[in-house]
Structure formats: structure tokens, C-alpha cells
C-alpha positions as a Markdown table, in Angstrom:
| # | Residue | x | y | z |
|---|---|---|---|---|
| 1 | Met | -3.0 | 16.8 | 35.2 |
| 2 | Ser | -6.3 | 17.5 | 33.4 |
| 3 | Gln | -9.1 | 15.1 | 32.0 |
| 4 | Thr | -8.2 | 15.8 | 28.5 |
| 5 | Asp | -5.1 | 14.6 | 29.7 |
| 6 | Ile | -5.7 | 11.3 | 31.1 |
| 7 | Thr | -8.5 | 11.1 | 28.0 |
| 8 | Tyr | -5.5 | 11.1 | 25.5 |
| 9 | Ile | -3.2 | 8.7 | 27.3 |
| 10 | Ile | -5.7 | 5.8 | 27.6 |
| 11 | Lys | -6.9 | 6.7 | 24.1 |
| 12 | Glu | -3.5 | 6.0 | 22.6 |
| 13 | Ala | -3.0 | 3.2 | 25.2 |
| 14 | Ile | -6.2 | 1.6 | 23.6 |
| 15 | Met | -5.0 | 2.5 | 20.2 |
| 16 | Thr | -1.7 | 0.8 | 20.6 |
| 17 | Ala | -3.0 | -2.1 | 22.0 |
| 18 | Met | -5.3 | -2.8 | 19.1 |
| 19 | Thr | -2.6 | -2.5 | 16.8 |
| 20 | Ile | -0.3 | -5.1 | 18.2 |
| 21 | Ala | -3.0 | -7.2 | 18.8 |
| 22 | Ala | -5.0 | -7.1 | 15.2 |
| 23 | Pro | -2.4 | -9.1 | 13.4 |
| 24 | Phe | -2.6 | -12.0 | 16.1 |
| 25 | Leu | -5.9 | -12.0 | 16.6 |
| 26 | Ile | -7.1 | -11.8 | 12.4 |
| 27 | Val | -4.7 | -14.9 | 11.4 |
| 28 | Ser | -6.5 | -16.7 | 14.7 |
| 29 | Ala | -9.7 | -16.1 | 13.2 |
| 30 | Val | -8.9 | -17.3 | 9.5 |
| 31 | Ile | -7.3 | -20.2 | 10.6 |
| 32 | Gly | -10.2 | -21.4 | 13.4 |
| 33 | Leu | -12.5 | -20.3 | 10.1 |
| 34 | Ile | -10.5 | -22.4 | 7.5 |
| 35 | Val | -10.1 | -25.6 | 10.0 |
| 36 | Ser | -13.8 | -25.3 | 11.0 |
| 37 | Ile | -14.6 | -25.6 | 7.1 |
| 38 | Ile | -12.6 | -28.2 | 6.4 |
| 39 | Gln | -13.5 | -29.9 | 9.6 |
| 40 | Ala | -17.1 | -30.2 | 8.8 |
| 41 | Ala | -16.9 | -31.3 | 5.4 |
| 42 | Thr | -14.8 | -34.3 | 6.1 |
| 43 | Gln | -16.6 | -34.6 | 9.5 |
| 44 | Ile | -13.3 | -34.9 | 11.6 |
| 45 | Gln | -13.8 | -33.1 | 14.6 |
| 46 | Glu | -10.2 | -33.1 | 16.8 |
| 47 | Gln | -9.7 | -29.9 | 18.5 |
| 48 | Ser | -6.3 | -30.1 | 18.9 |
| 49 | Ile | -6.1 | -29.5 | 15.0 |
| 50 | Ala | -7.2 | -26.2 | 14.8 |
| 51 | Phe | -5.3 | -25.5 | 18.3 |
| 52 | Ile | -1.8 | -26.3 | 17.0 |
| 53 | Leu | -1.9 | -24.4 | 13.9 |
| 54 | Lys | -3.0 | -21.3 | 15.8 |
| 55 | Ile | 0.3 | -21.5 | 17.9 |
| 56 | Val | 2.3 | -22.4 | 15.1 |
| 57 | Ala | 0.8 | -19.0 | 13.0 |
| 58 | Val | 1.0 | -16.9 | 16.3 |
| 59 | Gly | 4.8 | -17.7 | 16.7 |
| 60 | Leu | 5.6 | -17.0 | 12.9 |
| 61 | Ile | 3.3 | -13.6 | 13.3 |
| 62 | Leu | 6.0 | -12.8 | 16.1 |
| 63 | Ile | 8.6 | -13.9 | 14.0 |
| 64 | Leu | 8.0 | -12.1 | 11.5 |
| 65 | Leu | 6.5 | -8.7 | 13.0 |
| 66 | Gly | 8.5 | -8.9 | 16.1 |
| 67 | Ser | 10.5 | -5.4 | 15.1 |
| 68 | Trp | 7.4 | -3.2 | 13.9 |
| 69 | Leu | 6.0 | -5.1 | 17.6 |
| 70 | Ile | 8.9 | -3.8 | 19.6 |
| 71 | Thr | 9.3 | -0.2 | 17.3 |
| 72 | Thr | 5.3 | 0.3 | 18.0 |
| 73 | Met | 5.6 | -0.2 | 21.6 |
| 74 | Ile | 8.6 | 1.9 | 21.7 |
| 75 | Asp | 6.9 | 4.6 | 20.0 |
| 76 | Phe | 3.9 | 4.8 | 22.2 |
| 77 | Ser | 6.5 | 4.9 | 25.2 |
| 78 | Glu | 8.1 | 7.8 | 23.9 |
| 79 | Arg | 4.9 | 9.7 | 23.4 |
| 80 | Ile | 3.7 | 9.0 | 27.0 |
| 81 | Phe | 7.0 | 10.1 | 28.7 |
| 82 | Gly | 7.5 | 13.1 | 26.2 |
| 83 | Phe | 3.6 | 14.0 | 27.2 |
| 84 | Ala | 4.6 | 13.6 | 30.3 |
| 85 | Asn | 7.7 | 15.8 | 30.7 |
| 86 | Asn | 5.7 | 18.1 | 29.0 |
| 87 | Leu | 3.0 | 18.8 | 31.6 |
């Protein structure tokens, strides 16, 4: 296995990880920003509000995008194993 092969595998792994994590991170950041603005406007400083909303949102994303996430991971696995078989 050459350095180019290893670089390809690492690049694919990082891109797949970022693709899978992006929806969760974006929704969590947006919810955190919205809750922070509302808390600043109303001067309610309860930390559990943002935490609970983020957990619910991540759970909904997992339910809605679950099949896409699994398909993405399976595609990555097939590419890596196919690449390893061609060596």
C-alpha cells in the first residue's frame, strides 16, 4: 500500500465523517443560536432549555435521515473494501 493509497483512504474517511456529522452540527448550532437570542431577549438563563431542544432535534434528524446516514456509511465501506481488493 503506497502513500497515495493511504492518503486516499484518509481523505475519504474524513469527507464521509464530515458529511454524516454536518446535519447534526448545523441544526444544533442553529437551535443554540435561536435559544440564545430568545434567552437574551427575555433574560431567562436556564441552561436545560437549549440542551433539551438540541437532544430532541438530533433525535428527529436521526429518525428522518437515518436511512441516508446508513447508505452513506455502507457506500464508504464498499468503496474502501473495493479499493483494498484492487491492491
